Phi, psi and omega in degrees: 000309182292327180285331176297314182298311181296322178293320179293316175300313177301313182300315184291326177292321179293316183295326177294318180294313176305305188291327185285329184298316178303335186303308176300316175297328182282323175290334174290316180306314178300315175304321182288321182288331176299327179272359181090008188256330191255003185298161176305091190306311192297316178302309187295319177300313179303309183294325175296318180293330176291319179292320175304318186294315175294323172298313180293326173310310181293312188291321180249044183298324180294317178299323184277333177095032181282143176276164177298330181289323176293315182293325175299321178284330172288322185306311181291330183286320180292321176295322176292326180297314179300316182295314176300326183289314185297316185295316177307307183299315178301304182305318181296317176299316180295318174299320178297311176297320178297321175292314175303322174298321181300320191268005181288329182278150185300316175257062191294160180275118176306312186293318178294322180295317181299310182305321180295319181290330177291320175306311184288328172294321173297325175289320184289316183298305175314313181295313174298324178290316181294325175287326174297317177299317174295317180295318179298319176301310179296319180295325179294346181270341192262149171279169180297321173300310174297322178295310178309316174301306175307316179295319176300316183294317177299317179293324176293317178299311174299326168299316177304312184296321182289327175297320183292325185278338187294315180302319180301315179296308180299326174297318182290332183290330183283000000 
């Protein structure tokens, strides 16, 4: 009985140590995301790509061959998307701060932390879906030829961005 109690106590102590260790790592990860480094890079890049597409359509309207009517229909969609992007960043930052506050205490409430994580993911999902709807709306305004021109411009811009990032990565590896 005494051995069983001791083993249970030892297991509980080890579990507490193991469970307690990720907290600093998680808070560091949260700090990184607050600085823009730890955010879901795939999602953020995709949303940036959506915003770039709309911006490029507006910026290069002549090259793509947009009509005045198309531009007039795109402007409000683009402006609304920019507002949503600003709200998203603010809401996300607030939710991340609130999660960090929940987890600052040693014995934080796991349910509250879980709700915080779900809230953050909900904010991201809602925003991503709004961006996709806006992108769909813009694409319906483009002809096939205009869409192909825009796509080509986007791939050229992405290639430029990638070539700009490579030297920085090489410098960091040295």
